[in-house]
GUBAZA-746189 format. One line per 4 residues: number of its first residue (from 1); their letters; for each residue x, y, z of C-alpha. Coordinates in steps of 0.02 Angstrom, whole numbers, plus 32768, in hexadecimal, padded with zeros to 4 digits. Layout:
GUBAZA-746189
NUM> a> X:Y:Z ~ ...
end
This chain:
GUBAZA-746189
1> mpdv> 8000:8000:8001 ~ 8045:80AC:7FD3 ~ 8075:8127:8059 ~ 7FE8:81A9:805E
5> rpqg> 803A:8226:80D1 ~ 803E:82D4:808B ~ 80EE:8306:8057 ~ 8140:83AD:806D
9> srga> 81A8:8415:80E2 ~ 816B:841E:8193 ~ 819A:84D5:81A4 ~ 8141:850E:8107
13> hryd> 80A3:84A9:812C ~ 809D:846B:8078 ~ 8036:83D4:804C ~ 806B:839A:7F9F
17> gald> 8028:82ED:7FAE ~ 8098:82C9:7F18 ~ 808D:8221:7EC1 ~ 8053:81BC:7F56
21> tvav> 7FB2:821F:7F6C ~ 7F8C:8218:7EB1 ~ 7FAE:815C:7EB1 ~ 7F39:813E:7F43
25> frri> 7EAE:81A7:7EF5 ~ 7EBF:8148:7E50 ~ 7EB2:80A7:7EB1 ~ 7E17:80E7:7F0C
29> aalp> 7DC8:811A:7E65 ~ 7DE9:806C:7E1D ~ 7D9C:800F:7EB0 ~ 7CE2:7FE6:7EBE
33> dgqe> 7C85:8026:7F57 ~ 7CB4:7FBB:7FE9 ~ 7D23:7FA7:8080 ~ 7DCB:7FBB:8028
37> rsvl> 7D94:805D:7FD7 ~ 7D50:809E:807C ~ 7DF2:8073:80D5 ~ 7E5B:80CD:8053
41> rqem> 7DEC:8167:805C ~ 7DFA:8168:8119 ~ 7EB7:815C:810B ~ 7EB7:81F3:8098
45> vsaw> 7E49:8253:8112 ~ 7EC0:8228:81A0 ~ 7F59:8258:8139 ~ 7F12:8302:8108
49> tpma> 7EBE:832E:81AE ~ 7F53:839C:81E4 ~ 7F33:8409:814C ~ 7E79:8415:8174
53> lrla> 7E9F:8445:8228 ~ 7F1D:84C8:81F0 ~ 7E95:8515:8182 ~ 7E18:8510:8212
57> rrfr> 7E93:8573:827E ~ 7E7B:8608:820A ~ 7DCB:861A:8251 ~ 7DF3:8601:830A
61> hrge> 7DCC:86B5:833D ~ 7D19:86B0:8300 ~ 7CC6:8677:83A0 ~ 7CC7:85BB:837C
65> tfed> 7D2A:8539:83DC ~ 7DBD:84F0:837D ~ 7D72:8444:8399 ~ 7CD4:8477:8339
69> lgqv> 7D3B:84CB:82B0 ~ 7DA6:842F:82A0 ~ 7D0C:83C3:828D ~ 7CC6:8433:8203
73> arsg> 7D70:8436:81AA ~ 7D7A:8378:81B5 ~ 7CCD:836C:816A ~ 7D09:83D6:80D7
77> lvka> 7DA3:8365:80C7 ~ 7D34:82CA:80C1 ~ 7CD0:831B:8033 ~ 7D71:8346:7FD8
81> vcrf> 7DB4:8295:7FE8 ~ 7D12:8249:7FAB ~ 7D00:82C2:7F15 ~ 7DB6:82D0:7EDC
85> dpdr> 7DDA:8291:7E2D ~ 7E96:8275:7E14 ~ 7E83:8271:7D57 ~ 7E4F:8327:7D4A
89> gtaf> 7F03:835E:7D5F ~ 7EE6:83C1:7DFE ~ 7F52:83A2:7E96 ~ 7EEC:8365:7F2C
93> pdfa> 7F16:83FE:7F99 ~ 7EDC:8472:7F0F ~ 7E36:841A:7F10 ~ 7E28:83FB:7FCC
97> vpti> 7E54:84A9:800E ~ 7DC0:8503:7FBB ~ 7D4D:8473:7FEA ~ 7D81:847B:80A2
101> lgev> 7D7B:853A:80AA ~ 7CD0:8537:8056 ~ 7C91:84C1:80DB ~ 7CD1:852F:8168
105> krhf> 7C8C:85CD:8119 ~ 7BE4:8578:80FF ~ 7BE6:854E:81B7 ~ 7BFD:8604:81E4
109> rddl> 7B7E:8640:8162 ~ 7AFC:85CF:81B4 ~ 7B33:8609:8260 ~ 7AB4:8698:826B
113> resl> 7A25:8622:8243 ~ 7A66:85A1:82BE ~ 7A6D:8623:8346 ~ 79B0:8627:8339
117> aavp> 79A7:8569:8355 ~ 794B:857C:83FA ~ 78B1:85B0:8398 ~ 783C:8519:8385
121> vdvl> 7846:84BF:82DD ~ 778C:84D5:82BA ~ 77A1:8590:82AA ~ 783F:8597:8241
125> avdr> 77DC:85D4:81AA ~ 7797:8662:8214 ~ 7848:8687:8254 ~ 788B:86A4:81A6
129> ealr> 7801:8721:8183 ~ 780D:876B:8232 ~ 78C8:8786:821F ~ 78BA:87F8:8187
133> pllr> 7867:888B:81DF ~ 78D9:8872:8277 ~ 7971:887F:8207 ~ 792A:8919:81B1
137> alpe> 790C:8967:825D ~ 79C1:8951:8294 ~ 7A2C:89ED:8296 ~ 7A8A:8A07:81F1
141> gdrr> 7B31:89DA:8243 ~ 7AF1:8933:8284 ~ 7AA5:8908:81DA ~ 7B4A:8934:8187
145> ilym> 7BAB:88C2:81FF ~ 7B35:882F:81E0 ~ 7B3E:884E:8124 ~ 7BFD:884E:8124
149> rffc> 7C09:87B6:8194 ~ 7B83:8742:8150 ~ 7B6A:8778:809B ~ 7C17:87B5:806A
153> emtq> 7C68:872E:80D7 ~ 7CE5:87AC:811C ~ 7D4C:877B:81B3 ~ 7D2E:87D7:8257
157> arig> 7DDE:881D:8248 ~ 7DBA:8864:819B ~ 7D16:88AF:81D7 ~ 7D76:88FD:8267
161> lqlg> 7DF0:894B:81EA ~ 7D5F:8993:8186 ~ 7D0B:89D8:8221 ~ 7DAA:8A0D:827B
165> vsqt> 7D8D:899C:8311 ~ 7DDE:88FD:8354 ~ 7DAC:884D:8320 ~ 7D77:882F:83D4
169> hvsr> 7D03:88C3:83CF ~ 7CB5:8883:832D ~ 7C9E:87D8:837C ~ 7C41:882B:8410
173> liar> 7BD7:8892:8399 ~ 7BA3:87F8:8335 ~ 7B7C:8798:83D4 ~ 7B11:882A:8413
177> irar> 7AB2:883B:836D ~ 7A93:8780:8365 ~ 7A56:877C:841B ~ 79E0:880E:83F7
181> lhdq> 7999:87BA:835B ~ 7988:8714:83B8 ~ 792B:8768:8448 ~ 78B7:87C6:83D1
185> vtad> 788D:872C:8369 ~ 7871:86C5:8406 ~ 7802:874B:8451 ~ 779E:8757:83AE
189> thal> 778E:8699:83A7 ~ 774D:8690:845A ~ 76D0:871C:8433 ~ 768F:86BC:839C
193> rrps> 767C:861D:83FF ~ 761E:866F:848E ~ 7563:864C:8487 ~ 74FC:86E9:8467
end
């Protein structure tokens, strides 16, 4: 069995994968679904997990635990390993990095919606509609921060540079805005469920 460990210099954090990675992916592609294919995929995931965790570290100052970020990055890595086609001429890292980063960014993009998870499932449709006027009623500065963070996918540090404040301050502002929206949606939901 080929060695599937990523190759490269430890100091530069490069993950060439070189011939061994390509050979393993070609072998995976040639195998039918089954245990041997699953084992090889798992070996590739294990071999490339350090790269996924290194990518996850880029997002560690966004209010999520590193454990959660690592899990999301690993999920992106699993998708990359399952979807990679070695015959397209792309190196695995060139395919995997955008896939992993996309998974982590999707996690953050969904973060605002997930912060409203305490609202009962049976009123989620109402919540979506209820959220629009609440967002419109936010002060312009708060709306701008949410837009930059969740629609432009800007980092908190970049938002801080735009606004002339620290990343920590941006993190607090986003937490405050999310808490306010959560409280308002929850209050509206309780009001709707109250018998008249």
